[in-house]
C-alpha angles and dihedrals in degrees: 000000000000117000107250094200092050093048091049090051091050091050092050091049091050092050091047094050097041105034112018116025100071093054098033097105091060092046091048092052089052093050092048092048090050091053091053093044094050093045091052091049092048092050093047103039110009125232093327091064096038096050102029095084100039094101138345112287096013116133136167105232098186130240091072094303123132123185109211097190141342096262119117096246119148115260121259126215108226097173091119095036137081117248115199127195109204122185120216134189089223114107091234132054135207142186130242139178146188101204132258103002110034135044130170137198112200112198137175115262117258111254094022096140093041091055092056093052124078120256112284117250111246119239115260092240091056090051091052091049102049103007129273096266095051091043090053092051092046090051091048091054095070081112123034112268140172124238089254091055092047090052090053093047099045104028090229120141116263093243091050092050091050093049094049092046089053090055092046090050092049088052091052094243097112135033133184140217132191117241111184107303093342132081114217123201123208139171119266122222087267091052092048090049094049094047092046094045093049091049089051091048091053092050092045093049091050093049092048093050091050092051093049094050096043126090120273116257115257 
């Protein structure tokens, strides 16, 4: 009789080699970024902030109550059950259960769309303020990323990326958090404010110049 465990292991190996392995680095970056993003939200705003954006209609109601969606389904008591939160790189999430002991909420990773896009170009004013290389790295950290990922996005040498990140950390613009064997860097509130303010300054300057050069209204 065939060995069920051996056949299951062979099937998993086949799926890994044919469907997962080639794209695994991207998926792993997304999972790591989601961990950092959710941890930040939990630290800053509690469960309401950490769970509020997992999927449409989900809200933390307090007192141990979590609304999964806006449908009028009867409530379930999960006090004696296990509730799992499972990130996915799919753009849509879903729920699943194995009653009465296990329930799961599968949700899209935070920053999924940002990870698929190229690194944003920093505003010129930000480059003049802190230097073009550091401005590029600060712009790229709109989503949490590792040094390896930043090297791939920017084309800078690994040593250069590490040195610039050290300066940005010392200035309070960037922080870092360990996720498994990786270290992910992300912008602090000060870094977000600086990047946003400089972008607004660029837009405002452009609009002002256009108004000044344009013809006067009749």
